[in-house]
C-alpha positions as CSV (number, residue, x, y, z in Angstrom):
1,M,-44.7,41.1,-32.3
2,E,-41.2,40.3,-33.3
3,T,-40.8,37.2,-35.6
4,C,-38.0,35.5,-37.4
5,Y,-40.0,35.3,-40.6
6,S,-39.3,37.2,-44.0
7,Q,-35.6,37.6,-43.1
8,P,-32.6,37.7,-45.5
9,K,-31.6,34.3,-46.9
10,F,-28.8,32.4,-45.1
11,N,-25.4,32.6,-46.8
12,A,-23.3,29.9,-45.2
13,T,-19.5,30.5,-45.0
14,S,-16.9,27.8,-44.7
15,Y,-16.6,28.4,-40.9
16,D,-20.4,28.0,-40.4
17,T,-20.5,24.9,-42.6
18,M,-17.7,23.2,-40.7
19,A,-19.1,24.2,-37.4
20,T,-22.5,22.7,-38.3
21,I,-21.1,19.6,-39.6
22,I,-18.9,18.9,-36.6
23,V,-21.6,19.8,-33.9
24,T,-24.2,17.8,-35.7
25,L,-21.9,14.7,-35.8
26,Q,-21.0,15.0,-32.2
27,A,-24.6,15.7,-31.1
28,F,-26.1,12.8,-32.8
29,A,-23.4,10.4,-31.8
30,G,-23.8,11.5,-28.2
31,M,-27.5,11.4,-28.2
32,W,-27.5,7.9,-29.7
33,I,-25.1,6.7,-27.0
34,N,-27.0,8.3,-24.1
35,A,-30.4,7.1,-25.6
36,F,-29.0,3.5,-25.6
37,I,-28.0,3.7,-21.9
38,V,-31.6,5.1,-21.0
39,C,-33.3,2.4,-23.1
40,V,-31.4,-0.5,-21.6
41,L,-31.9,0.7,-18.1
42,C,-35.6,1.3,-18.7
43,I,-36.0,-2.2,-20.1
44,T,-34.1,-3.6,-17.3
45,W,-36.5,-1.8,-14.8
46,V,-39.6,-3.0,-16.6
47,K,-38.3,-6.6,-16.3
48,K,-37.1,-6.5,-12.7
49,K,-39.5,-3.8,-11.4
50,S,-36.6,-2.4,-9.4
51,F,-33.6,0.0,-9.7
52,N,-30.4,-0.1,-7.8
53,S,-28.6,3.2,-6.9
54,N,-26.1,2.8,-9.7
55,E,-28.7,2.5,-12.3
56,K,-30.7,5.5,-10.9
57,I,-27.6,7.7,-11.4
58,L,-26.8,6.3,-14.8
59,L,-30.4,6.8,-16.0
60,F,-30.5,10.5,-14.8
61,L,-27.1,11.1,-16.2
62,G,-28.2,9.6,-19.6
63,C,-31.4,11.7,-19.7
64,S,-29.5,15.0,-18.8
65,R,-26.9,14.4,-21.4
66,F,-29.3,13.4,-24.1
67,W,-31.2,16.6,-23.7
68,Y,-28.1,18.7,-23.2
69,L,-26.7,17.6,-26.5
70,C,-30.1,18.0,-28.3
71,I,-30.5,21.7,-26.9
72,T,-26.9,22.5,-27.7
73,W,-27.3,21.2,-31.2
74,V,-30.5,23.2,-31.8
75,Y,-29.0,26.3,-30.2
76,T,-25.8,26.0,-32.5
77,I,-27.8,25.4,-35.6
78,F,-30.2,28.3,-35.1
79,S,-27.4,30.6,-34.1
80,I,-25.6,29.9,-37.4
81,I,-28.4,29.5,-39.8
82,Y,-31.0,31.9,-38.2
83,P,-29.1,34.3,-36.0
84,W,-31.9,37.0,-36.2
85,C,-34.2,34.7,-34.3
86,F,-32.0,35.3,-31.2
87,Y,-33.1,39.0,-31.2
88,V,-36.7,37.8,-30.3
89,H,-37.5,38.1,-26.6
90,P,-37.1,35.7,-24.8
91,I,-35.5,33.1,-27.0
92,P,-31.9,33.7,-26.3
93,Q,-32.6,33.9,-22.5
94,I,-34.4,30.6,-22.5
95,F,-31.9,28.8,-24.5
96,V,-29.1,29.9,-22.4
97,A,-31.1,29.1,-19.1
98,I,-31.9,25.6,-20.3
99,Q,-28.3,24.9,-21.5
100,S,-26.9,26.1,-18.1
101,F,-29.4,23.9,-16.2
102,L,-28.5,20.7,-18.3
103,N,-24.9,21.5,-18.3
104,C,-24.9,21.8,-14.5
105,S,-27.0,18.7,-14.1
106,N,-24.5,16.7,-16.2
107,L,-21.6,18.0,-14.2
108,W,-23.1,17.4,-10.8
109,V,-24.7,14.1,-11.4
110,S,-21.2,13.0,-12.9
111,A,-19.7,14.0,-9.7
112,C,-22.5,12.1,-7.7
113,L,-21.5,9.0,-9.7
114,C,-17.9,9.4,-8.8
115,V,-18.7,9.9,-5.0
116,F,-21.0,6.8,-5.2
117,Y,-18.3,4.7,-6.7
118,C,-15.7,5.9,-4.2
119,I,-18.0,5.2,-1.1
120,K,-19.0,1.8,-2.4
121,I,-15.7,0.5,-3.4
122,A,-13.2,2.3,-1.1
123,N,-12.5,0.6,2.3
124,F,-11.8,3.0,5.2
125,R,-12.5,2.4,9.0
126,H,-13.5,5.8,9.9
127,N,-16.9,6.0,11.5
128,F,-18.1,8.6,9.2
129,F,-17.1,6.8,6.1
130,I,-18.7,3.6,7.5
131,Y,-21.9,5.5,8.0
132,L,-21.9,6.8,4.4
133,K,-21.2,3.3,3.1
134,V,-24.3,2.0,5.0
135,R,-26.5,5.0,4.0
136,I,-25.3,5.8,0.5
137,D,-28.2,3.9,-1.2
138,R,-30.8,5.9,0.6
139,M,-28.8,9.0,0.0
140,V,-28.6,8.7,-3.8
141,P,-32.2,10.2,-4.5
142,W,-31.5,13.1,-2.2
143,L,-28.1,13.6,-4.0
144,L,-29.9,13.6,-7.3
145,L,-32.6,16.0,-6.1
146,A,-29.9,18.4,-4.7
147,S,-28.2,18.3,-8.1
148,V,-31.5,19.3,-9.8
149,L,-32.2,22.1,-7.3
150,L,-28.7,23.5,-7.6
151,S,-28.8,23.4,-11.4
152,L,-32.3,25.1,-11.2
153,I,-31.0,27.8,-9.0
154,I,-28.0,28.5,-11.4
155,C,-30.5,28.3,-14.4
156,I,-32.8,31.0,-12.8
157,L,-29.8,33.2,-12.0
158,V,-28.5,33.0,-15.6
159,F,-31.9,33.7,-17.0
160,D,-32.2,36.7,-14.8
161,L,-28.9,38.1,-15.5
162,T,-29.2,37.4,-19.3
163,N,-32.5,39.2,-19.4
164,E,-31.3,42.2,-17.3
165,V,-28.3,42.6,-19.6
166,R,-30.6,42.6,-22.7
167,G,-32.8,45.1,-20.9
168,N,-29.9,47.4,-20.3
169,I,-28.8,47.2,-23.9
170,L,-32.4,48.1,-25.1
171,N,-32.8,51.0,-22.6
172,S,-29.5,52.7,-23.6
173,T,-30.8,55.1,-26.3
174,T,-28.5,58.0,-25.6
175,P,-24.7,58.3,-26.0
176,G,-24.4,59.3,-22.3
177,N,-25.7,55.9,-21.3
178,F,-23.0,53.9,-23.0
179,W,-20.4,54.1,-20.2
180,E,-23.1,53.2,-17.6
181,L,-24.3,50.3,-19.9
182,S,-20.7,49.0,-20.2
183,V,-20.2,49.0,-16.4
184,K,-23.5,47.3,-15.7
185,T,-22.8,44.7,-18.4
186,D,-19.3,44.0,-17.0
187,D,-20.8,43.6,-13.5
188,H,-23.5,41.1,-14.8
189,L,-21.0,39.1,-16.8
190,F,-18.7,38.9,-13.7
191,A,-21.5,37.8,-11.6
192,T,-22.6,35.1,-14.2
193,F,-18.9,34.0,-14.6
194,F,-18.4,33.8,-10.9
195,I,-21.5,31.7,-10.3
196,S,-20.7,29.4,-13.2
197,G,-17.0,29.1,-12.2
198,F,-17.9,28.4,-8.6
199,G,-20.2,25.5,-9.6
200,F,-17.7,24.1,-12.1
201,A,-14.9,24.2,-9.5
202,T,-17.0,22.6,-6.6
203,A,-17.9,19.7,-8.9
204,F,-14.3,19.3,-10.1
205,L,-12.9,19.2,-6.6
206,T,-15.5,16.7,-5.6
207,V,-14.4,14.4,-8.5
208,I,-10.7,14.8,-7.8
209,C,-11.1,14.2,-4.1
210,S,-13.3,11.1,-4.7
211,A,-10.7,9.7,-7.2
212,L,-7.8,10.3,-4.9
213,L,-9.6,8.6,-1.9
214,L,-10.4,5.6,-4.2
215,L,-6.9,5.4,-5.5
216,F,-5.4,5.4,-2.1
217,S,-7.8,2.7,-0.9
218,L,-7.4,0.4,-3.7
219,W,-3.5,0.9,-3.6
220,R,-3.6,-0.1,0.1
221,H,-5.8,-3.0,-0.5
222,K,-3.4,-4.2,-3.4
223,R,-0.5,-4.1,-0.9
224,K,-2.3,-6.2,1.6
225,M,-3.3,-8.9,-1.0
226,Q,0.3,-9.1,-2.3
227,T,1.4,-10.3,1.2
228,K,-1.0,-13.2,0.9
229,S,-0.4,-16.4,-1.0
230,A,-4.0,-16.8,-2.1
231,K,-5.2,-14.4,-4.9
232,N,-8.2,-12.4,-4.0
233,L,-10.7,-12.3,-7.0
234,S,-11.9,-8.9,-6.0
235,V,-8.7,-7.3,-6.8
236,D,-9.4,-7.5,-10.5
237,A,-12.8,-5.9,-10.1
238,H,-11.4,-3.2,-7.9
239,M,-8.5,-2.5,-10.3
240,K,-11.1,-2.3,-13.3
241,A,-13.1,0.1,-11.2
242,M,-10.0,2.1,-10.4
243,K,-9.1,2.4,-14.1
244,S,-12.6,3.4,-15.0
245,I,-12.7,6.3,-12.4
246,L,-9.2,7.4,-13.1
247,S,-10.0,7.7,-16.8
248,F,-13.2,9.6,-15.8
249,S,-11.1,11.9,-13.8
250,F,-8.7,12.6,-16.5
251,I,-11.6,13.3,-19.0
252,Y,-13.4,15.4,-16.3
253,S,-10.1,17.4,-15.9
254,I,-9.9,18.2,-19.5
255,N,-13.6,19.1,-19.5
256,F,-13.1,21.4,-16.6
257,M,-10.2,23.3,-18.3
258,C,-12.5,23.7,-21.4
259,L,-15.4,25.1,-19.2
260,V,-12.9,27.7,-17.7
261,L,-11.4,28.6,-21.1
262,T,-14.9,29.0,-22.5
263,L,-15.7,31.6,-19.8
264,I,-12.5,33.3,-20.8
265,Y,-13.2,33.4,-24.5
266,S,-17.0,33.6,-24.4
267,T,-17.0,37.4,-25.2
268,K,-15.2,36.8,-28.5
269,K,-17.4,36.1,-31.6
270,E,-16.4,33.6,-34.2
271,N,-13.1,32.7,-32.4
272,P,-11.5,29.6,-33.8
273,V,-10.0,28.9,-30.3
274,L,-13.4,29.1,-28.7
275,F,-14.8,26.8,-31.3
276,L,-12.0,24.3,-30.7
277,I,-12.6,24.5,-27.0
278,L,-16.3,23.9,-27.5
279,V,-15.7,20.8,-29.6
280,F,-13.5,19.3,-26.8
281,Q,-16.2,20.3,-24.4
282,Y,-19.0,18.6,-26.2
283,V,-16.8,15.5,-26.7
284,F,-17.0,15.0,-22.8
285,P,-20.6,13.6,-22.6
286,V,-19.8,11.3,-25.6
287,V,-16.5,9.8,-24.4
288,H,-17.5,9.5,-20.8
289,S,-20.8,7.8,-21.7
290,L,-18.8,5.2,-23.8
291,T,-16.5,4.6,-20.8
292,L,-19.6,4.0,-18.6
293,I,-20.9,1.5,-21.2
294,F,-17.7,-0.5,-21.3
295,S,-17.4,-0.5,-17.5
296,N,-20.8,-1.8,-17.0
297,P,-21.1,-5.6,-17.9
298,K,-24.9,-5.3,-18.7
299,L,-24.5,-2.3,-21.0
300,E,-21.4,-3.7,-22.7
301,K,-23.0,-7.1,-23.4
302,T,-26.2,-5.5,-24.8
303,L,-24.2,-3.1,-27.0
304,L,-21.8,-5.9,-28.4
305,K,-25.0,-7.9,-29.1
306,I,-26.5,-5.1,-31.0
307,L,-23.4,-4.5,-32.9
308,S,-23.1,-8.2,-33.8
309,C,-26.7,-8.3,-35.1
310,V,-26.1,-5.3,-37.2
311,K,-22.8,-6.7,-38.6
312,C,-24.6,-10.0,-39.5
313,K,-27.3,-8.1,-41.4
314,V,-24.8,-6.1,-43.3
315,C,-22.9,-9.2,-44.2
316,M,-26.1,-11.0,-45.3
317,R,-26.6,-8.2,-47.9
């Protein structure tokens, strides 16, 4: 049986060292932030014995992002320090499949959160929209389940495609098989890129459409309030929610571009452009989770309380 022991010692290059430091800092910052969200929501659930729909989505999103960053960090560290371990079957297939599952879960649950905010906050008189507004709380568990099932399907397809490509490479023992191997590999890569790209594009369009609908609704609501002498207190809350979802849409757009560029440059090894794209891509779970914390009064208050306690202890020393 193949093992990753008794291998040559690791010789770190400057590129490897820089990549390890940057990925480690990003991963641990993101894991701490998302672990904070999960802990606060779990403590709230223990006290109140209930979860609202928003908290369910945030809890699921925090868990998926925590494990996504954790697996990504482990994968990156092992691929740099112990690259020979990825020749052991089925380590690379499992890593890629789990990473695909968590990444898709992250994207789709983020899209669900955006749709939830849009339906809850926007005000349209269409019958279908009114139906969604009334039923959205009951639909949230099904939306989360659909996100998991869709991510699981993509995970299985990616595992199967990765495993088949590896099998084709191991079975090509004669020079006459190289052309056939190249064609099969290109077909599998195209299938993988098509599936991944379709999932990324669908989630991105969902987020953009939700953000545009919410923007239009809040803009129309603001115009109505300007014609009245009395100030509506809900306008400030609506504007805060609009800024939050617009900032998320901007961050999500950058993340979508990074995902597309990752598919383009993924066949090139040790490419500085690919590394820079991955850095921006892994920033997304960190920055968006921070945005969610500061747009949620409960999470923001708890975080500021923790930071003030830490500051006091540091000053006392």
